[in-house]
N, C-alpha and C positions, 0 to 999 in steps of 0.2 A: 541485418536481421533485427527484428524487434523483440524486446523482452519486457515482461511485466515484472515489476518489483513490487510485490504485495507487502504492505507494512502491517505487521501483527503486534498487538500490544495487550497487556493485561488490562481488563476493564478498570478504569479509575487511575491508571498509571500517570496520565498527564495531570490529573487533578491534584496529585501529590506534589507537583512541582510548585516552587514559589513563583510569584509574579515575575521576578527577575529571570528565573530559569526558563519560564514559559516564553518570555519576550526574547531571550537569547535563542531558544529553539526555533521560534518563528523566524527570527532574523537569519539564522544559519540555514534554515530550510529554504527560504526564498533566495538567499544568496547561492545556494547549491543548485537550485533550479536554473538560475541565471547562468551559472557556470556551464551547466549541461546544454543550455540553449546556445551559448557561444561556441561550444565544442561540437555542436551538431548532434548531440545525443538525445536531447529532450523531444518527446512526442506529446505527452500529456501528463498531468498529475492532478490529484484531488484528495482532500481529506474527507472522511465520511462521518456522518452523524453517529451517535451512540447506537449500539445494537438494540437498545430499547425501541428505536424507530424502525427496525428491520421487519420485513415480512418474508417468509420463505414460501415459494410457490412450487407446486409439483403438479404434473399432469400424468394421471394414471388411468388407463382404461377409458379414455375419453372424458374424464372428469378432472376439473381443476380443484385442487385443495390448497388452502392458504393457512399458514400458522404464523403466530407472532414470533419474532426473534430470529436469530441465525439458525441455520440448519444443524451445524455441528456443535456439540457441547465440548468445548475445549477451554483450556486455561487462558489462551490468548485469542483475541478476536481481530478481524480485519479492520484496520483503522484508516486505511487509505492506500493509494497506489501511485507509482510513477511508471509511465510507459516510456521506455527508452529505445534508442537505436544503438546497437553495438556490433562490432565485426564478428564476435563469437561469444560463447558462454564465459570464457575467461575474462574478457573485457567487461561483460555485463556484471559479473560478480565483483570485479574491482570497482566499478561505478556504484553498485549497490552498497558496498562496504563503506562508502563515504557518505551515504545518506544519513543526515543528522539523527533521524528517528531510530536508527540502528542502536543508538546508545540506550534506548528505553524499551526496545522490543526486538523483533527479528524481522528480517527481510527475506521473503521467498522470491527467488528469481526463476522465472519460467519463460521459455521461448514461445513466441507466437506460433500457432499451428499454421503451416502453409498448406492451403488447399489448392489442388490442381497441378 
């Protein structure tokens, strides 16, 4: 089964890291992606640009409305994702707990919806 590991961070959290800490995080994140590939868990991953670049789109009563920024006003914002393959939620949570970004934010683990 596939699971989305959504990475949430406080805005500016990564900018607070020193250059060395950022380099370590980048290295550790890429190494963990490679580990997931080798174990057959990796499907896809991406970091996202700042919420300042986001647009939220809604369709209501046949009209499209667009606003700047993310939809929800929360302390943490979506910073990226890793899409994984795991046998069950327990294994998915175990995998998510090892994502290096978990040290700086939170990881939401959600199963893919099976249609059909």
